[in-house]
C-alpha positions as CSV (number, residue, x, y, z in Angstrom):
1,X,-4.7,5.5,26.2
2,X,-1.2,4.0,26.0
3,X,-0.7,2.1,22.5
4,X,2.4,-0.7,21.8
5,X,2.4,-0.2,18.0
6,X,4.3,-3.0,16.2
7,X,6.0,-2.3,13.0
8,X,8.2,-3.3,10.3
9,X,9.7,-0.4,8.7
10,X,9.2,3.5,9.3
11,X,11.4,5.9,7.5
12,X,13.6,6.4,6.4
13,X,13.8,2.6,6.3
14,X,11.0,1.9,3.9
15,X,10.2,-0.9,1.2
16,X,6.5,-0.6,1.3
17,X,3.1,0.9,2.0
18,X,3.5,-0.4,5.4
19,X,6.2,2.4,6.6
20,X,3.9,5.0,4.6
21,X,0.9,3.8,6.9
22,X,2.5,3.6,10.1
23,X,4.4,6.9,9.9
24,X,1.0,9.1,9.1
25,X,-1.5,6.9,11.1
26,X,1.1,7.7,14.3
27,X,2.1,11.1,13.4
28,X,-1.9,12.0,13.4
29,X,-3.0,10.3,16.6
30,X,-4.6,12.5,18.9
31,X,-2.2,13.8,21.3
32,X,-4.2,11.7,24.7
33,X,-3.0,8.5,22.8
34,X,0.2,7.6,23.7
35,X,2.5,5.4,21.4
36,X,5.5,2.8,21.6
37,X,6.4,2.2,18.4
38,X,8.5,-1.1,18.0
39,X,10.6,-2.0,14.6
40,X,13.6,-4.1,13.5
41,X,16.7,-2.0,14.1
42,X,18.0,-1.0,10.6
43,X,19.7,2.2,12.0
44,X,18.5,5.6,13.6
45,X,15.2,6.5,13.9
46,X,13.3,9.2,15.6
47,X,10.3,11.3,15.5
48,X,9.0,13.8,18.0
49,X,5.6,12.1,18.4
50,X,5.9,8.9,20.0
51,X,9.1,6.6,21.3
52,X,10.3,4.1,19.0
53,X,12.2,0.8,20.1
54,X,14.4,-0.8,18.0
55,X,14.5,-4.4,18.5
56,X,17.7,-5.9,17.8
57,X,16.9,-8.9,15.3
58,X,18.3,-9.8,11.9
59,X,16.1,-9.0,9.3
60,X,17.5,-9.3,6.0
61,X,14.5,-9.0,3.6
62,X,11.7,-6.4,2.9
63,X,8.0,-6.7,3.5
64,X,7.2,-7.0,-0.5
65,X,9.3,-9.8,-2.0
66,X,7.9,-12.7,-3.8
67,X,7.1,-15.4,-1.1
68,X,6.0,-19.0,-2.5
69,X,7.3,-22.1,-3.5
70,X,11.4,-22.4,-3.6
71,X,11.5,-18.2,-2.9
72,X,10.3,-18.7,0.9
73,X,13.6,-20.1,2.6
74,X,14.4,-21.0,6.2
75,X,16.3,-17.6,6.8
76,X,12.9,-15.7,6.0
77,X,11.3,-18.0,8.7
78,X,13.7,-17.5,11.0
79,X,13.6,-13.9,11.2
80,X,9.9,-13.4,11.6
81,X,10.0,-15.7,14.4
82,X,13.1,-14.2,16.6
83,X,11.2,-10.6,16.0
84,X,8.4,-11.9,17.5
85,X,10.2,-13.6,20.6
86,X,12.4,-10.2,21.0
87,X,8.9,-8.3,20.5
88,X,7.3,-10.4,23.3
89,X,10.7,-10.1,25.8
90,X,10.9,-6.1,25.2
91,X,6.9,-5.8,25.8
92,X,7.5,-7.4,29.3
93,X,9.1,-4.0,30.2
94,X,6.5,-1.8,28.4
95,X,3.5,-0.2,29.6
96,X,0.5,-0.6,26.8
97,X,-3.4,-0.8,27.4
98,X,-3.3,-2.5,23.9
99,X,-1.3,-3.8,21.0
100,X,-1.7,-2.7,17.0
101,X,0.7,-4.7,14.7
102,X,0.4,-4.8,11.1
103,X,0.1,-7.3,8.4
104,X,1.6,-11.1,8.9
105,X,4.9,-10.0,9.2
106,X,4.3,-8.1,12.5
107,X,1.3,-10.5,14.2
108,X,3.6,-12.9,15.8
109,X,5.6,-10.3,17.4
110,X,1.8,-8.7,18.3
111,X,0.7,-11.9,19.7
112,X,3.6,-12.7,21.7
113,X,3.0,-9.0,23.4
114,X,-0.6,-10.0,24.3
115,X,0.4,-13.3,25.8
116,X,2.9,-11.7,28.0
117,X,1.0,-8.4,29.3
118,X,-2.2,-9.7,29.3
119,X,-3.6,-6.9,26.9
120,X,-6.1,-7.0,23.5
121,X,-5.0,-7.4,20.5
122,X,-5.4,-5.2,16.8
123,X,-4.5,-6.6,13.9
124,X,-4.9,-4.6,10.8
125,X,-4.7,-6.4,7.9
126,X,-3.5,-4.3,4.4
127,X,-2.9,-7.2,2.3
128,X,-3.3,-11.2,2.1
129,X,-1.0,-14.1,1.1
130,X,-4.1,-15.4,-0.6
131,X,-4.0,-11.9,-2.8
132,X,-0.5,-11.2,-3.5
133,X,0.1,-15.0,-4.6
134,X,-2.7,-14.8,-7.2
135,X,-4.9,-17.4,-5.7
136,X,-1.2,-19.7,-4.9
137,X,-0.8,-18.9,-1.2
138,X,2.4,-20.2,0.8
139,X,0.9,-22.3,3.2
140,X,3.3,-21.1,6.2
141,X,2.5,-17.2,5.5
142,X,-1.4,-18.2,5.3
143,X,-1.3,-19.8,8.6
144,X,0.7,-17.3,9.9
145,X,-2.5,-14.8,8.9
146,X,-5.0,-17.1,10.1
147,X,-3.3,-17.6,13.2
148,X,-3.3,-13.7,13.9
149,X,-6.7,-13.4,13.0
150,X,-8.2,-15.8,15.1
151,X,-6.1,-14.4,18.4
152,X,-6.6,-10.5,17.5
153,X,-9.4,-9.2,19.5
154,X,-10.3,-6.7,16.7
155,X,-9.2,-6.3,13.1
156,X,-8.8,-3.6,11.1
157,X,-9.0,-4.0,7.2
158,X,-8.2,-1.5,4.8
159,X,-11.0,-2.0,2.4
160,X,-14.3,-3.4,2.0
161,X,-12.6,-5.9,0.0
162,X,-9.9,-7.3,2.4
163,X,-12.8,-7.4,5.3
164,X,-15.0,-10.2,2.8
165,X,-11.7,-11.5,1.9
166,X,-10.7,-12.2,5.2
167,X,-13.9,-13.7,6.3
168,X,-13.8,-16.1,3.0
169,X,-10.6,-17.5,3.1
170,X,-9.4,-17.0,6.8
171,X,-12.9,-17.7,8.7
172,X,-12.4,-14.6,10.4
173,X,-15.7,-12.9,12.8
174,X,-17.2,-10.5,11.5
175,X,-18.2,-8.8,14.3
176,X,-14.7,-7.8,15.2
177,X,-13.7,-6.5,11.8
178,X,-13.6,-2.9,10.7
179,X,-13.2,-1.2,7.4
180,X,-10.6,2.0,7.9
181,X,-9.1,3.0,4.9
182,X,-5.6,5.2,4.0
183,X,-5.4,8.4,3.0
184,X,-3.3,11.6,2.3
185,X,-1.4,14.0,3.1
186,X,-2.2,15.6,-0.2
187,X,-0.2,19.0,1.0
188,X,2.8,16.8,0.0
189,X,1.9,16.7,-3.6
190,X,-0.3,19.4,-5.0
191,X,2.3,20.9,-7.6
192,X,-0.4,23.6,-8.0
193,X,-2.3,24.2,-11.5
194,X,-2.1,21.7,-14.1
195,X,-2.1,22.4,-18.1
196,X,-3.3,20.6,-21.2
197,X,-0.8,17.5,-21.7
198,X,2.2,18.5,-23.4
199,X,4.3,15.8,-22.5
200,X,1.7,12.7,-23.3
201,X,3.7,11.2,-20.0
202,X,1.5,8.1,-18.6
203,X,3.1,6.9,-15.5
204,X,3.0,4.1,-13.3
205,X,4.1,3.7,-10.0
206,X,4.6,0.6,-7.9
207,X,6.3,-3.1,-7.7
208,X,6.9,-5.0,-10.6
209,X,4.9,-7.9,-9.5
210,X,2.5,-10.5,-11.2
211,X,-0.4,-8.5,-9.3
212,X,0.0,-5.3,-10.0
213,X,-1.3,-5.6,-14.0
214,X,1.7,-4.0,-15.6
215,X,1.3,-6.8,-17.9
216,X,-2.1,-5.6,-18.8
217,X,-0.8,-1.7,-19.3
218,X,1.8,-2.7,-21.6
219,X,-0.7,-4.4,-24.0
220,X,-2.8,-1.4,-23.7
221,X,0.1,0.9,-24.5
222,X,0.5,-0.7,-27.6
223,X,-3.0,0.3,-28.5
224,X,-2.5,3.7,-27.1
225,X,0.6,4.1,-29.1
226,X,-0.8,3.0,-32.6
227,X,-3.8,6.0,-31.9
228,X,-1.1,8.5,-30.4
229,X,2.7,8.0,-31.2
230,X,4.2,10.8,-28.9
231,X,2.6,9.0,-26.1
232,X,5.4,7.7,-23.3
233,X,4.9,5.0,-20.4
234,X,6.9,5.7,-17.4
235,X,7.0,2.7,-15.1
236,X,8.8,3.4,-12.0
237,X,9.0,0.5,-9.5
238,X,11.3,-2.5,-9.0
239,X,10.5,-6.3,-8.5
240,X,10.9,-9.8,-10.0
241,X,9.2,-9.3,-13.1
242,X,11.3,-6.5,-14.3
243,X,12.9,-8.5,-16.8
244,X,9.9,-10.0,-18.0
245,X,8.2,-7.0,-18.4
246,X,11.2,-5.1,-20.2
247,X,11.0,-8.2,-22.7
248,X,7.6,-7.5,-23.3
249,X,7.7,-4.4,-24.3
250,X,10.6,-5.2,-26.6
251,X,8.2,-8.1,-28.2
252,X,5.3,-6.0,-28.4
253,X,7.3,-3.1,-30.3
254,X,6.8,0.2,-28.2
255,X,10.3,-0.2,-26.3
256,X,11.2,3.2,-27.5
257,X,7.8,4.8,-26.0
258,X,8.2,2.7,-22.5
259,X,10.5,4.0,-20.1
260,X,11.6,1.8,-16.9
261,X,12.9,3.7,-14.0
262,X,13.4,1.2,-11.3
263,X,13.4,2.7,-7.9
264,X,12.5,6.3,-7.7
265,X,13.4,8.1,-4.3
266,X,10.4,10.0,-2.7
267,X,11.0,13.6,-3.8
268,X,11.3,12.5,-7.3
269,X,8.2,10.6,-7.2
270,X,6.3,13.6,-6.2
271,X,8.1,15.1,-9.4
272,X,6.8,12.5,-11.6
273,X,3.3,13.3,-10.9
274,X,3.9,16.9,-11.3
275,X,5.2,15.9,-14.9
276,X,2.6,13.1,-15.7
277,X,-0.7,13.5,-18.0
278,X,-2.1,10.5,-16.9
279,X,-1.6,8.3,-13.7
280,X,-2.6,4.4,-14.3
281,X,-2.8,1.7,-11.5
282,X,-4.0,-1.0,-13.5
283,X,-3.5,-3.7,-10.4
284,X,-5.2,-7.3,-10.6
285,X,-5.5,-6.6,-6.9
286,X,-4.7,-3.7,-4.7
287,X,-5.6,-4.1,-0.9
288,X,-6.1,-0.2,-1.2
289,X,-3.9,2.0,-3.4
290,X,-2.2,5.0,-1.6
291,X,-0.5,5.9,-4.9
292,X,-3.8,6.6,-6.6
293,X,-4.7,9.2,-3.9
294,X,-0.7,10.8,-4.6
295,X,-1.4,11.1,-8.3
296,X,-4.8,12.9,-7.4
297,X,-3.4,15.1,-5.1
298,X,-1.3,16.4,-7.5
299,X,-4.0,16.8,-9.8
300,X,-2.9,14.4,-12.5
301,X,-6.1,12.5,-14.2
302,X,-6.3,8.8,-12.4
303,X,-7.2,5.5,-13.9
304,X,-7.5,2.4,-11.4
305,X,-8.9,-0.6,-11.7
306,X,-12.1,-2.1,-10.2
307,X,-10.4,-4.4,-7.9
308,X,-8.7,-2.1,-6.2
309,X,-9.6,-0.6,-2.2
310,X,-9.0,3.1,-3.3
311,X,-11.9,2.4,-6.1
312,X,-14.2,2.0,-2.8
313,X,-13.9,5.9,-1.8
314,X,-12.9,7.7,-5.1
315,X,-15.6,9.0,-7.5
316,X,-13.5,11.4,-10.1
317,X,-11.4,8.6,-11.7
318,X,-11.8,6.4,-14.6
319,X,-12.5,2.7,-12.9
320,X,-11.9,0.2,-15.6
321,X,-11.5,-3.9,-15.3
322,X,-7.6,-4.5,-15.1
323,X,-8.0,-7.1,-18.3
324,X,-9.7,-5.1,-20.6
325,X,-6.9,-3.4,-22.0
326,X,-9.1,-1.7,-25.3
327,X,-11.3,0.3,-22.4
328,X,-7.7,0.9,-20.5
329,X,-6.2,2.4,-23.8
330,X,-9.5,4.6,-24.7
331,X,-9.5,5.8,-21.6
332,X,-6.0,7.1,-21.9
333,X,-6.6,8.4,-25.0
334,X,-9.6,10.5,-24.3
335,X,-7.4,12.4,-21.3
336,X,-4.7,13.3,-23.9
337,X,-6.8,14.0,-26.6
338,X,-9.8,16.5,-24.5
339,X,-8.4,19.2,-22.8
340,X,-11.7,20.0,-21.1
341,X,-12.0,16.5,-19.8
342,X,-8.4,16.2,-18.8
343,X,-9.0,19.9,-16.6
344,X,-12.1,18.8,-15.3
345,X,-10.5,15.2,-14.1
346,X,-7.4,17.1,-12.5
347,X,-9.1,20.0,-10.6
348,X,-11.6,16.9,-9.3
349,X,-9.0,14.4,-8.5
350,X,-7.0,17.1,-6.6
351,X,-10.2,18.4,-4.6
352,X,-11.2,14.5,-3.5
353,X,-7.8,13.9,-2.5
354,X,-7.8,16.8,-0.2
355,X,-10.9,15.4,1.6
356,X,-9.3,11.8,2.6
357,X,-7.1,12.7,5.4
358,X,-5.2,11.2,7.9
359,X,-6.6,13.1,10.7
360,X,-9.9,11.4,9.7
361,X,-8.4,7.9,9.7
362,X,-6.3,8.3,13.1
363,X,-9.4,9.3,15.2
364,X,-11.5,6.1,13.4
365,X,-8.5,4.1,14.6
366,X,-8.7,5.5,18.0
367,X,-12.3,5.2,18.3
368,X,-11.7,1.3,17.4
369,X,-9.0,1.0,20.3
370,X,-12.0,2.2,22.7
371,X,-14.2,-0.2,21.4
372,X,-12.3,-3.1,21.8
373,X,-10.8,-2.0,25.1
374,X,-14.7,-1.8,26.2
Protein backbone atom coordinates (compact mmCIF):
# COMPACT_ATOMS: atom_id res chain seq x y z
CA UNK A 1 0.00 0.00 0.00
CA UNK A 2 1.32 3.44 -0.97
CA UNK A 3 0.28 6.38 1.21
CA UNK A 4 0.74 10.07 0.49
CA UNK A 5 0.69 11.79 3.89
CA UNK A 6 0.33 15.56 3.92
CA UNK A 7 1.78 17.14 7.05
CA UNK A 8 2.53 20.61 8.34
CA UNK A 9 5.54 19.96 10.55
CA UNK A 10 7.99 17.20 11.38
CA UNK A 11 10.94 16.96 13.79
CA UNK A 12 13.13 18.91 14.20
CA UNK A 13 10.69 21.55 12.91
CA UNK A 14 7.92 21.19 15.46
CA UNK A 15 5.61 23.82 16.94
CA UNK A 16 2.84 21.58 18.26
CA UNK A 17 1.54 18.04 18.60
CA UNK A 18 1.09 17.41 14.87
CA UNK A 19 4.82 16.89 14.45
CA UNK A 20 5.00 14.35 17.27
CA UNK A 21 1.93 12.52 15.99
CA UNK A 22 3.11 12.16 12.40
CA UNK A 23 6.63 11.20 13.47
CA UNK A 24 5.49 8.35 15.72
CA UNK A 25 2.67 7.19 13.45
CA UNK A 26 4.87 6.91 10.37
CA UNK A 27 7.75 5.37 12.33
CA UNK A 28 5.57 2.51 13.58
CA UNK A 29 3.61 1.88 10.38
CA UNK A 30 3.92 -1.74 9.14
CA UNK A 31 6.63 -2.32 6.53
CA UNK A 32 4.15 -3.07 3.75
CA UNK A 33 2.89 0.53 3.98
CA UNK A 34 5.13 2.81 1.91
CA UNK A 35 4.74 6.47 2.89
CA UNK A 36 5.67 9.60 1.01
CA UNK A 37 5.44 12.55 3.40
CA UNK A 38 4.82 16.10 2.18
CA UNK A 39 5.67 19.06 4.41
CA UNK A 40 6.47 22.76 3.93
CA UNK A 41 10.18 23.32 3.28
CA UNK A 42 11.73 24.62 6.49
CA UNK A 43 15.09 22.91 6.11
CA UNK A 44 16.73 19.50 5.80
CA UNK A 45 14.60 16.62 7.15
CA UNK A 46 15.13 12.89 6.62
CA UNK A 47 14.24 9.62 8.31
CA UNK A 48 15.05 6.05 7.20
CA UNK A 49 11.48 4.73 7.12
CA UNK A 50 9.90 7.00 4.50
CA UNK A 51 10.53 9.52 1.73
CA UNK A 52 10.03 13.15 2.79
CA UNK A 53 9.32 15.74 0.09
CA UNK A 54 9.80 19.36 1.15
CA UNK A 55 7.23 21.49 -0.65
CA UNK A 56 8.57 24.88 -1.73
CA UNK A 57 6.16 27.39 -0.30
CA UNK A 58 6.23 30.33 2.07
CA UNK A 59 5.04 29.27 5.53
CA UNK A 60 5.55 31.84 8.27
CA UNK A 61 3.54 30.57 11.22
CA UNK A 62 2.95 27.53 13.39
CA UNK A 63 -0.32 25.59 13.61
CA UNK A 64 -1.24 26.64 17.13
CA UNK A 65 -1.26 30.40 16.96
CA UNK A 66 -4.46 32.11 18.05
CA UNK A 67 -6.71 32.59 15.06
CA UNK A 68 -9.85 34.66 14.97
CA UNK A 69 -10.71 38.31 14.65
CA UNK A 70 -7.89 40.59 13.52
CA UNK A 71 -5.26 37.92 14.22
CA UNK A 72 -6.28 35.99 11.09
CA UNK A 73 -4.36 37.94 8.47
CA UNK A 74 -4.40 37.63 4.71
CA UNK A 75 -0.85 36.24 4.74
CA UNK A 76 -2.01 33.26 6.80
CA UNK A 77 -4.84 32.53 4.39
CA UNK A 78 -2.41 32.77 1.48
CA UNK A 79 0.08 30.41 3.18
CA UNK A 80 -2.52 27.65 3.52
CA UNK A 81 -3.83 28.16 -0.02
CA UNK A 82 -0.34 28.28 -1.58
CA UNK A 83 0.69 25.10 0.24
CA UNK A 84 -2.43 23.32 -1.01
CA UNK A 85 -1.73 24.30 -4.63
CA UNK A 86 1.89 23.13 -4.44
CA UNK A 87 0.82 19.84 -2.80
CA UNK A 88 -1.58 19.27 -5.70
CA UNK A 89 1.14 19.95 -8.30
CA UNK A 90 3.68 17.68 -6.60
CA UNK A 91 1.08 14.93 -6.10
CA UNK A 92 0.76 14.70 -9.90
CA UNK A 93 4.28 13.25 -10.02
CA UNK A 94 3.74 10.92 -7.03
CA UNK A 95 2.36 7.38 -7.06
CA UNK A 96 0.02 6.55 -4.18
CA UNK A 97 -3.12 4.60 -3.38
CA UNK A 98 -4.54 6.84 -0.66
CA UNK A 99 -3.87 10.33 0.71
CA UNK A 100 -3.90 11.13 4.45
CA UNK A 101 -3.90 14.68 5.82
CA UNK A 102 -3.99 16.20 9.30
CA UNK A 103 -6.15 19.09 10.56
CA UNK A 104 -7.30 22.18 8.66
CA UNK A 105 -3.80 23.31 7.75
CA UNK A 106 -3.29 20.38 5.38
CA UNK A 107 -6.76 19.26 4.35
CA UNK A 108 -6.94 21.63 1.38
CA UNK A 109 -3.68 20.10 0.17
CA UNK A 110 -5.15 16.65 0.67
CA UNK A 111 -8.21 17.59 -1.39
CA UNK A 112 -5.99 18.94 -4.20
CA UNK A 113 -4.01 15.68 -4.21
CA UNK A 114 -7.24 13.67 -4.29
CA UNK A 115 -8.57 15.62 -7.25
CA UNK A 116 -5.32 15.43 -9.21
CA UNK A 117 -5.00 11.64 -8.79
CA UNK A 118 -8.53 10.41 -8.12
CA UNK A 119 -7.46 8.58 -4.96
CA UNK A 120 -9.45 8.42 -1.69
CA UNK A 121 -8.77 10.89 1.11
CA UNK A 122 -8.41 10.17 4.85
CA UNK A 123 -8.63 13.21 7.12
CA UNK A 124 -7.44 13.07 10.75
CA UNK A 125 -9.19 15.66 12.91
CA UNK A 126 -6.90 16.38 15.86
CA UNK A 127 -8.87 19.42 17.04
CA UNK A 128 -11.51 21.82 15.74
CA UNK A 129 -11.68 25.57 15.39
CA UNK A 130 -14.87 25.50 17.46
CA UNK A 131 -12.94 24.15 20.45
CA UNK A 132 -9.72 26.09 19.87
CA UNK A 133 -11.68 29.36 19.94
CA UNK A 134 -13.81 28.36 22.98
CA UNK A 135 -17.01 28.60 20.94
CA UNK A 136 -16.06 31.76 19.00
CA UNK A 137 -14.71 30.26 15.77
CA UNK A 138 -13.09 32.01 12.83
CA UNK A 139 -15.58 31.36 9.97
CA UNK A 140 -12.82 30.89 7.37
CA UNK A 141 -11.05 28.17 9.36
CA UNK A 142 -14.32 26.46 10.25
CA UNK A 143 -15.35 26.47 6.58
CA UNK A 144 -12.09 24.71 5.65
CA UNK A 145 -12.72 22.08 8.32
CA UNK A 146 -16.28 21.54 7.09
CA UNK A 147 -15.06 21.34 3.50
CA UNK A 148 -12.46 18.73 4.44
CA UNK A 149 -14.95 16.69 6.47
CA UNK A 150 -17.36 16.63 3.53
CA UNK A 151 -14.69 15.78 0.93
CA UNK A 152 -12.95 13.08 2.96
CA UNK A 153 -13.71 9.44 2.17
CA UNK A 154 -12.73 8.48 5.73
CA UNK A 155 -12.27 10.52 8.90
CA UNK A 156 -10.11 9.68 11.91
CA UNK A 157 -11.09 11.42 15.16
CA UNK A 158 -8.52 11.35 17.98
CA UNK A 159 -11.25 10.95 20.63
CA UNK A 160 -14.95 10.18 20.97
CA UNK A 161 -15.46 13.78 21.99
CA UNK A 162 -14.02 15.01 18.68
CA UNK A 163 -16.17 12.49 16.78
CA UNK A 164 -19.32 13.74 18.48
CA UNK A 165 -18.37 17.35 17.83
CA UNK A 166 -17.72 16.99 14.11
CA UNK A 167 -21.06 15.22 13.74
CA UNK A 168 -22.92 17.89 15.70
CA UNK A 169 -21.10 21.06 14.57
CA UNK A 170 -19.96 20.09 11.07
CA UNK A 171 -22.60 17.63 9.91
CA UNK A 172 -20.15 14.78 9.41
CA UNK A 173 -21.42 11.39 8.27
CA UNK A 174 -21.00 9.07 11.31
CA UNK A 175 -20.51 6.11 8.99
CA UNK A 176 -17.17 7.34 7.70
CA UNK A 177 -15.63 8.22 11.09
CA UNK A 178 -13.38 6.01 13.18
CA UNK A 179 -11.89 6.93 16.55
CA UNK A 180 -8.14 6.24 16.71
CA UNK A 181 -6.48 7.65 19.81
CA UNK A 182 -2.95 8.97 20.22
CA UNK A 183 -0.27 6.97 22.03
CA UNK A 184 3.14 7.19 23.68
CA UNK A 185 6.64 5.82 23.29
CA UNK A 186 6.93 5.25 27.04
CA UNK A 187 10.60 4.23 26.88
CA UNK A 188 11.53 7.85 26.10
CA UNK A 189 10.06 9.10 29.38
CA UNK A 190 10.47 6.28 31.90
CA UNK A 191 12.88 7.68 34.49
CA UNK A 192 12.79 4.68 36.80
CA UNK A 193 11.60 4.46 40.39
CA UNK A 194 10.16 7.65 41.85
CA UNK A 195 10.18 8.37 45.56
CA UNK A 196 7.90 10.27 47.89
CA UNK A 197 7.71 13.95 46.88
CA UNK A 198 10.80 15.83 47.97
CA UNK A 199 10.52 19.01 45.92
CA UNK A 200 6.73 19.47 46.11
CA UNK A 201 6.84 20.33 42.41
CA UNK A 202 3.61 20.50 40.40
CA UNK A 203 4.18 20.63 36.64
CA UNK A 204 1.92 21.78 33.81
CA UNK A 205 3.05 21.77 30.21
CA UNK A 206 1.36 23.22 27.15
CA UNK A 207 0.59 26.29 25.09
CA UNK A 208 -0.49 29.25 27.21
CA UNK A 209 -3.82 29.82 25.53
CA UNK A 210 -7.31 30.26 26.93
CA UNK A 211 -8.40 26.68 26.34
CA UNK A 212 -5.51 25.20 28.36
CA UNK A 213 -7.11 26.30 31.63
CA UNK A 214 -3.96 27.63 33.32
CA UNK A 215 -6.03 30.39 34.96
CA UNK A 216 -7.96 27.67 36.81
CA UNK A 217 -4.66 26.04 37.78
CA UNK A 218 -3.44 29.30 39.34
CA UNK A 219 -6.61 29.62 41.43
CA UNK A 220 -6.10 26.05 42.64
CA UNK A 221 -2.42 26.83 43.30
CA UNK A 222 -3.40 29.60 45.70
CA UNK A 223 -5.42 27.09 47.76
CA UNK A 224 -2.60 24.53 47.71
CA UNK A 225 0.03 27.07 48.79
CA UNK A 226 -2.12 28.20 51.71
CA UNK A 227 -2.02 24.61 53.06
CA UNK A 228 1.38 23.58 51.68
CA UNK A 229 3.64 26.66 51.50
CA UNK A 230 6.56 24.75 49.98
CA UNK A 231 4.58 23.79 46.87
CA UNK A 232 6.14 25.00 43.63
CA UNK A 233 4.11 25.30 40.43
CA UNK A 234 6.18 25.03 37.25
CA UNK A 235 4.41 26.05 34.04
CA UNK A 236 6.24 25.24 30.81
CA UNK A 237 5.17 26.61 27.45
CA UNK A 238 4.52 29.82 25.60
CA UNK A 239 1.43 31.44 24.13
CA UNK A 240 -0.67 34.55 23.85
CA UNK A 241 -1.81 34.39 27.51
CA UNK A 242 1.73 34.38 28.95
CA UNK A 243 1.68 37.99 30.17
CA UNK A 244 -1.88 37.74 31.53
CA UNK A 245 -1.06 34.61 33.51
CA UNK A 246 2.10 36.08 34.99
CA UNK A 247 0.10 39.12 36.10
CA UNK A 248 -2.62 36.85 37.50
CA UNK A 249 -0.09 35.01 39.67
CA UNK A 250 1.03 38.38 41.06
CA UNK A 251 -2.56 39.48 41.71
CA UNK A 252 -3.20 36.21 43.58
CA UNK A 253 -0.07 36.77 45.69
CA UNK A 254 1.54 33.46 44.68
CA UNK A 255 4.25 34.71 42.31
CA UNK A 256 7.06 33.40 44.55
CA UNK A 257 5.72 29.86 44.18
CA UNK A 258 4.94 29.96 40.44
CA UNK A 259 7.61 29.62 37.76
CA UNK A 260 6.89 30.33 34.08
CA UNK A 261 9.60 28.67 32.00
CA UNK A 262 8.48 29.62 28.50
CA UNK A 263 9.58 27.30 25.70
CA UNK A 264 11.38 24.18 26.95
CA UNK A 265 13.37 21.85 24.60
CA UNK A 266 12.25 18.23 24.45
CA UNK A 267 15.29 16.87 26.30
CA UNK A 268 14.59 19.24 29.19
CA UNK A 269 10.89 18.38 29.21
CA UNK A 270 11.84 14.76 29.94
CA UNK A 271 13.90 15.96 32.90
CA UNK A 272 10.95 18.03 34.17
CA UNK A 273 8.68 14.98 34.14
CA UNK A 274 11.32 13.09 36.12
CA UNK A 275 11.51 15.80 38.79
CA UNK A 276 7.79 16.54 39.05
CA UNK A 277 5.75 15.13 41.93
CA UNK A 278 2.41 15.91 40.25
CA UNK A 279 1.48 16.58 36.63
CA UNK A 280 -1.62 18.66 36.01
CA UNK A 281 -3.50 19.15 32.73
CA UNK A 282 -6.46 21.46 33.55
CA UNK A 283 -7.61 22.06 29.95
CA UNK A 284 -10.99 23.60 29.23
CA UNK A 285 -10.87 21.31 26.22
CA UNK A 286 -8.16 18.94 25.01
CA UNK A 287 -8.73 16.88 21.84
CA UNK A 288 -6.39 14.28 23.28
CA UNK A 289 -3.47 15.35 25.50
CA UNK A 290 -0.26 13.42 24.81
CA UNK A 291 1.55 15.30 27.60
CA UNK A 292 -0.56 13.42 30.15
CA UNK A 293 0.68 10.10 28.74
CA UNK A 294 4.26 11.36 28.81
CA UNK A 295 3.94 12.29 32.50
CA UNK A 296 2.36 8.92 33.26
CA UNK A 297 5.21 7.13 31.47
CA UNK A 298 7.63 8.99 33.73
CA UNK A 299 5.74 7.65 36.76
CA UNK A 300 4.39 11.07 37.71
CA UNK A 301 0.96 11.03 39.42
CA UNK A 302 -1.32 12.76 36.95
CA UNK A 303 -4.45 14.90 37.20
CA UNK A 304 -6.44 15.64 34.02
CA UNK A 305 -9.63 17.46 33.15
CA UNK A 306 -12.71 15.45 32.22
CA UNK A 307 -12.90 17.37 28.93
CA UNK A 308 -9.74 15.77 27.53
CA UNK A 309 -9.57 12.95 25.01
CA UNK A 310 -6.93 11.10 27.04
CA UNK A 311 -9.55 10.86 29.79
CA UNK A 312 -11.28 8.25 27.58
CA UNK A 313 -8.32 5.84 27.62
CA UNK A 314 -6.84 6.21 31.13
CA UNK A 315 -7.96 4.84 34.48
CA UNK A 316 -5.10 5.41 36.92
CA UNK A 317 -5.28 9.20 37.03
CA UNK A 318 -7.37 11.73 38.93
CA UNK A 319 -10.08 13.22 36.68
CA UNK A 320 -11.49 16.61 37.62
CA UNK A 321 -13.73 19.32 36.17
CA UNK A 322 -11.43 22.09 34.93
CA UNK A 323 -13.49 24.73 36.73
CA UNK A 324 -13.50 22.95 40.12
CA UNK A 325 -10.41 24.57 41.61
CA UNK A 326 -11.15 23.32 45.12
CA UNK A 327 -11.24 19.69 43.95
CA UNK A 328 -8.12 20.31 41.86
CA UNK A 329 -6.30 21.67 44.92
CA UNK A 330 -7.54 18.81 47.08
CA UNK A 331 -6.19 16.18 44.67
CA UNK A 332 -2.79 17.89 44.51
CA UNK A 333 -2.57 18.02 48.30
CA UNK A 334 -3.53 14.35 48.61
CA UNK A 335 -0.66 13.33 46.31
CA UNK A 336 1.84 15.56 48.09
CA UNK A 337 0.81 14.50 51.58
CA UNK A 338 0.23 10.75 51.33
CA UNK A 339 3.25 8.61 50.46
CA UNK A 340 1.21 5.45 49.78
CA UNK A 341 -1.08 7.26 47.33
CA UNK A 342 1.89 8.83 45.53
CA UNK A 343 3.65 5.49 45.12
CA UNK A 344 0.52 3.65 43.98
CA UNK A 345 -0.35 6.30 41.38
CA UNK A 346 3.26 6.49 40.20
CA UNK A 347 3.47 2.73 39.57
CA UNK A 348 0.01 2.47 38.02
CA UNK A 349 0.52 5.47 35.75
CA UNK A 350 3.77 4.02 34.41
CA UNK A 351 2.21 0.59 33.81
CA UNK A 352 -0.83 2.02 32.05
CA UNK A 353 1.23 4.25 29.75
CA UNK A 354 3.26 1.24 28.59
CA UNK A 355 0.07 -0.37 27.27
CA UNK A 356 -0.86 2.60 25.03
CA UNK A 357 1.52 2.11 22.10
CA UNK A 358 2.06 3.64 18.67
CA UNK A 359 2.43 0.13 17.23
CA UNK A 360 -1.23 -0.48 18.01
CA UNK A 361 -2.31 2.93 16.69
CA UNK A 362 -0.37 2.40 13.44
CA UNK A 363 -2.08 -0.97 12.91
CA UNK A 364 -5.50 0.60 13.53
CA UNK A 365 -4.67 3.33 11.01
CA UNK A 366 -3.55 0.82 8.38
CA UNK A 367 -6.75 -1.14 8.93
CA UNK A 368 -8.74 2.04 8.37
CA UNK A 369 -6.86 2.73 5.13
CA UNK A 370 -7.83 -0.73 3.92
CA UNK A 371 -11.48 -0.23 4.83
CA UNK A 372 -11.56 3.09 2.95
CA UNK A 373 -9.90 1.52 -0.10
CA UNK A 374 -12.49 -1.27 -0.04
